[in-house]
C-alpha positions in Angstrom: 110.6 94.0 111.6 110.0 97.3 109.9 112.4 100.1 109.9 110.1 101.6 112.6 110.3 98.6 115.0 114.2 98.8 114.7 116.6 100.5 117.0 117.1 104.3 115.8 120.1 106.4 116.2 120.0 109.6 117.1 120.4 111.9 113.6 122.3 115.1 114.9 121.9 118.8 113.0 124.4 121.6 113.2 122.1 125.3 114.2 122.4 128.3 112.2 123.3 125.9 108.7 123.4 128.7 106.5 122.1 129.6 103.1 120.5 126.6 101.2 121.7 127.0 97.6 121.6 124.9 94.4 118.9 122.7 92.7 117.6 119.4 94.1 115.0 116.8 93.0 113.2 115.5 95.5 112.1 111.2 95.1 109.2 110.7 93.8 105.6 111.1 95.1 105.0 108.5 97.6 101.1 108.4 97.3 101.1 108.5 93.1 103.8 105.6 94.1 101.4 103.5 96.4 98.8 104.1 93.6 101.0 103.2 90.5 102.0 99.6 92.2 97.8 98.8 93.2 96.4 100.2 90.2 99.2 98.7 87.8 99.0 95.6 89.2 95.2 95.4 88.7 95.7 96.2 84.8 96.5 93.8 82.0 99.9 93.6 80.5 102.5 95.5 81.4 103.2 98.8 83.3 106.3 100.5 83.5 106.6 103.2 86.3 109.4 106.0 86.1 110.5 108.0 89.4 109.1 105.7 91.5 109.6 106.5 95.4 111.9 103.2 96.6 111.0 103.6 100.2 110.3 101.3 103.1 106.3 102.5 102.6 106.2 101.9 99.0 108.0 98.5 99.4 105.4 97.5 101.6 102.9 98.0 99.0 104.8 96.4 96.6 105.3 92.9 98.8 101.9 93.2 99.2 100.7 93.2 95.9 103.5 90.4 95.3 101.5 88.4 97.6 98.5 88.8 96.1 100.3 87.5 92.8 101.2 90.7 90.5 105.0 90.3 89.5 106.6 93.5 90.1 110.3 94.0 89.6 112.0 97.1 90.8 115.1 98.7 90.0 115.8 101.9 91.9 113.5 104.2 90.8 112.1 102.3 88.0 109.2 99.6 88.2 108.3 96.9 85.9 104.6 95.7 86.8 102.9 92.8 85.0 99.2 92.5 85.9 96.9 89.8 86.0 94.2 92.0 85.2 91.1 93.2 87.7 90.4 90.0 88.5 93.8 88.2 88.8 94.9 88.4 92.1 94.3 85.5 94.2 94.3 84.6 98.1 97.9 85.3 99.7 99.2 82.4 101.7 100.6 84.4 104.8 99.8 87.7 106.5 100.1 90.7 104.7 102.3 93.6 106.8 102.0 96.8 105.7 104.7 97.7 107.9 104.2 101.8 108.8 102.2 102.4 106.0 98.7 103.8 106.7 98.0 104.2 102.6 98.7 100.7 102.1 96.5 99.5 104.7 93.3 101.8 104.1 93.6 101.0 99.8 94.4 97.6 100.0 91.5 97.1 102.7 89.1 98.5 99.8 90.6 96.4 97.2 90.7 92.7 99.3 87.2 93.6 100.3 85.8 92.9 96.5 88.0 90.0 96.3 86.7 86.1 96.5 89.3 85.2 99.4 90.8 85.7 102.7 93.0 88.0 103.7 95.0 89.2 106.9 96.6 92.8 107.2 98.8 93.9 110.1 101.7 96.6 110.5 104.1 97.4 113.0 103.4 99.2 115.9 102.5 102.6 115.6 100.1 101.4 112.2 98.6 99.3 114.9 97.8 101.8 117.2 95.7 104.2 114.1 92.1 103.8 113.5 90.7 102.2 110.8 86.9 102.1 111.4 86.6 105.2 108.9 87.3 102.9 106.1 86.0 100.0 107.4 82.4 100.8 107.9 81.7 101.8 105.1 83.0 98.9 103.2 80.8 97.0 105.8 78.1 99.1 104.3 79.0 97.6 100.9 78.7 93.8 102.0 82.3 93.6 103.4 83.1 91.1 105.9 85.6 92.3 107.7 86.9 92.0 111.9 90.1 93.1 114.0 90.7 94.7 116.9 88.0 97.1 118.6 85.5 96.0 116.4 87.6 96.5 113.4 89.3 99.9 114.5 92.7 98.6 114.8 95.3 96.2 112.9 95.2 93.0 112.3 92.2 92.9 110.3 90.7 90.2 108.9 89.0 90.5 104.9 86.6 87.8 103.7 86.2 89.6 100.5 83.7 89.5 97.8 80.2 90.3 96.3 80.1 94.1 97.1 77.2 96.2 96.2 76.9 99.7 95.1 76.7 102.7 98.0 76.3 106.4 98.1 78.4 107.6 100.5 79.1 110.8 102.1 82.6 111.1 104.1 82.4 112.6 107.9 85.8 113.4 107.4 87.8 114.5 104.4 90.5 111.7 103.5 91.7 110.6 100.6 92.9 107.1 101.6 89.0 106.7 102.5 87.8 107.8 98.9 90.4 106.0 97.2 89.3 102.3 99.4 85.8 102.9 98.4 86.8 103.8 94.8 89.1 100.6 94.5 86.2 98.7 95.8 83.7 100.4 93.5 85.8 99.0 90.0 84.3 95.4 91.4 80.8 96.3 93.3 77.6 96.1 91.3 75.6 99.1 90.2 77.3 102.5 90.8 79.4 103.5 93.7 79.3 107.4 95.0 81.8 109.1 97.3 80.7 112.5 98.3 83.5 114.6 99.7 83.1 117.2 102.4 86.0 119.0 100.8 88.0 118.0 97.9 90.9 115.7 99.1 93.9 114.8 96.7 92.7 113.0 93.7 95.7 110.7 92.6 93.8 107.9 92.3 91.0 109.3 89.9 93.9 110.6 88.2 95.7 107.4 87.7 92.3 105.2 87.2 91.5 107.8 84.2 95.2 107.8 82.9 94.6 104.0 82.6 91.5 104.2 80.7 88.7 103.9 83.5 85.8 106.4 83.2 84.7 108.0 86.7 82.0 111.0 86.8 83.1 114.0 88.7 80.3 116.6 89.2 81.4 119.0 92.5 82.4 117.1 95.5 80.8 113.8 94.4 82.8 111.2 92.5 81.0 107.9 91.0 82.7 104.9 89.6 80.8 101.9 88.2 81.9 98.3 88.1 84.7 97.6 85.5 85.8 94.8 83.2 89.3 95.0 82.2 91.9 98.0 81.4 95.2 97.9 80.1 98.5 99.0 81.6 100.1 102.0 80.6 103.1 103.8 81.8 103.5 106.0 84.4 106.1 108.8 85.1 106.1 110.0 88.7 106.7 113.6 89.6 108.9 114.4 92.8 107.0 115.0 96.0 105.7 117.6 97.2 105.6 116.8 100.8 109.0 116.1 100.5 110.0 119.5 98.7 107.8 121.2 101.6 111.0 120.4 104.2 113.5 122.4 101.8 111.2 125.1 100.8 110.6 126.1 104.4 114.5 125.4 104.9 114.7 128.4 102.4 112.6 130.3 103.4 113.8 130.9 106.7 117.6 130.8 106.5 118.9 133.9 105.2 120.6 134.1 101.9 119.1 131.0 100.5 118.1 130.6 96.8 116.8 127.1 96.1 115.5 125.2 92.8 113.8 122.2 93.6 112.5 120.6 89.9 109.8 118.4 88.5 107.6 118.5 91.4 103.8 117.6 91.5 101.6 120.6 91.8 98.4 118.9 92.1 96.1 121.9 93.1 94.8 119.5 95.9 98.1 119.2 97.1 99.8 123.0 97.0 98.2 123.9 100.0 101.4 124.0 101.5 102.6 126.7 98.9 99.2 128.7 99.3 100.1 128.6 103.1 103.6 129.7 102.6 102.9 132.3 100.0 100.3 134.0 102.6 102.9 134.3 105.1 105.3 136.4 102.8 107.2 133.2 101.3 108.7 134.2 98.0 108.0 130.9 95.7 107.5 130.9 92.1 106.2 127.9 90.2 107.9 127.7 86.7 108.1 125.1 83.8 104.7 123.9 84.2 103.2 121.2 82.2 101.3 117.9 82.7 103.1 114.1 83.2 101.0 111.0 83.1 97.4 113.0 84.1 99.7 114.9 87.1 100.2 118.8 86.9 104.2 119.3 87.3 106.4 122.0 87.4 109.9 123.1 88.9 109.7 125.5 92.4 112.2 128.5 92.9 112.6 129.2 96.5 114.0 132.6 97.9 114.5 133.4 101.8 111.7 135.8 102.9 110.9 137.8 106.3 107.8 135.2 107.0 104.8 137.2 109.1 102.2 134.8 111.1 98.7 133.7 109.6 95.9 131.9 110.6 95.3 128.5 108.8 91.8 126.9 108.9 88.8 125.7 107.1 89.4 124.6 103.5 93.1 125.3 103.5 93.8 122.3 106.0 93.1 119.4 103.7 95.1 120.6 101.1 97.9 121.1 103.7 97.3 118.1 105.8 100.7 116.3 105.7 103.2 119.6 105.5 101.3 121.2 109.0 104.2 119.9 110.9 106.8 122.1 108.8 104.3 124.8 108.3 104.5 125.0 112.2 108.0 125.1 112.1 107.9 127.9 109.7 105.8 129.4 112.1 108.6 129.6 114.7 110.3 132.4 112.4 107.3 134.2 111.5 106.4 137.8 113.3 103.4 137.0 115.1 100.9 134.5 116.2 99.9 131.8 113.9 97.0 129.7 114.6 96.3 126.6 113.3 92.6 125.1 113.7 90.4 122.3 112.0 93.7 120.1 112.3 92.2 117.4 114.4 93.0 114.8 111.6 96.7 115.2 112.2 96.0 113.5 116.2 95.8 110.3 114.2 98.4 110.6 111.6 101.5 108.3 112.1 101.5 109.7 115.5 99.6 112.6 117.1 101.4 115.3 115.3 99.6 118.2 117.2 101.0 116.5 120.5 104.2 116.0 119.0 105.2 118.8 117.4 104.3 121.2 120.6 106.4 119.2 122.5 109.3 119.3 120.4 109.0 122.8 119.5 109.1 123.6 123.0 112.3 121.8 123.4 113.4 123.9 121.1 112.4 126.8 122.9 109.3 128.0 120.8 106.5 129.4 122.0 104.1 126.9 121.2 100.5 125.6 122.5 98.1 123.0 121.7 94.4 122.8 121.6 92.2 119.9 120.6 92.4 120.7 117.0 95.4 122.5 116.2 98.1 124.8 117.9 99.4 128.2 118.0 103.1 129.3 117.5 104.0 132.9 118.3 107.2 133.6 116.4 110.3 135.4 116.3 112.0 134.0 119.2 115.3 132.5 118.8 115.4 128.7 118.8 118.7 126.6 120.9 119.5 123.6 119.8 118.2 120.4 122.5 117.7 116.8 122.1 114.4 115.9 120.7 112.5 112.7 119.3 111.1 111.6 116.2 108.0 110.0 117.8 108.3 107.5 115.3 106.9 110.0 112.4 108.9 110.3 109.5 107.2 113.9 109.3 107.8 115.0 112.7 111.6 114.2 112.6 112.2 116.0 109.1 110.3 119.3 110.3 112.1 119.6 113.6 115.4 118.7 111.6 114.3 122.0 109.5 113.6 123.7 112.4 116.9 123.3 114.0 119.0 124.7 111.1 118.1 128.2 112.4 118.7 126.9 116.1 121.7 127.9 118.0 123.5 125.2 119.0 123.4 121.3 117.8 120.3 119.3 117.7 120.3 115.5 117.9 116.9 113.6 116.7 116.4 110.5 118.5 114.7 107.6 116.2 115.3 109.7 112.9 115.9 106.6 111.1 112.2 106.6 110.6 112.9 109.3 107.5 113.3 106.6 105.7 109.8 105.7 105.3 109.4 108.6 102.9 113.2 110.7 102.2 116.1 108.0 102.3 119.0 110.5 102.3 117.3 113.6 103.3 119.7 114.3 105.9 122.4 114.1 103.5 120.5 116.3 101.1 119.9 118.9 103.8 123.4 119.1 105.0 124.5 119.5 101.2 122.7 122.3 100.5 123.9 124.0 103.7 127.6 123.3 102.4 127.9 121.5 106.2 
């Protein structure tokens, strides 16, 4: 049973928490941590990972790769991976349980489609409700044999891998997970595999493959990869997760008197949409000490409380800030005017329907918010009040509501808040420490 299926206790957040001051280093980037386990397991020899995010989602990936024959030792935030090479995976003796992790499921579906053995993949009740055809369909075009509920749209999936051929595939919807699945399959496929994105999405997979010596060809929105023989393991340093930092960035912006330094954060330009949006809303956010580590840009982020104003968030901004839109919606409650979020239909197929969830929970806090098919509108300026809220089993919903609650009158209880452990164990303790409560 995963954390998302357990009985979850309510987390209580005191309103008017006060200034967030001091400095923090958030946990390691979850996207990079997942990929370090998968790609490191495909390398020949040893890969050592520092700054690893040790949480339920990444442990799901580690356990999956162990079942496939990789030797992975995890000691806190340090990981040692003894890879068996690109063709060293073996058929598991049991079903792979991806827990709550869509990243684990979708990336492994691509990888397993290229293996010459049978695999079955399932997950918790939330993951079993999420759509998978967006990754299954292009893999079938490459020759993969994948079956599952609703014609392969829902877990469990059964994958008969091997003998893939090249493909040139234009993604109908921008998705880093689908792109990554196809690139992992392309490591094994005959010919040259091409993925064409409607707009650029986070490129952690490409950066890590390049860091370990795999050659990719990028031109515009096209990424091409050819069949590989082997590549060697190499040390990987994982930066702090910008998606996790975003909750504290917003917390510092909306609580008067705050000044917060967030260290060693990944500032990949395809991930910094949240910073661009919050600056557009008037946020005082400065990035210093910029550098590159293991192929990823890293920096320190200084945030000061700010008077925010409304903005329209749409188009090419959306893929760069998709995971942070719930906390951006929370920030909009304290911005002057009406904030509009459009072109974000993708939010409806995340861990939960995040448009519906954020609308429902912000309404409980007294916000003026309404939803539409591909987004929502939030009119700020009205004081919020504490209320009984739900996480919807979604870590980002729980943390976004917690941030909004820090500026609400009275106490807010968040049922099911234990789901935060899938990405940020200890989040609530850090939030209270920064607010000196």
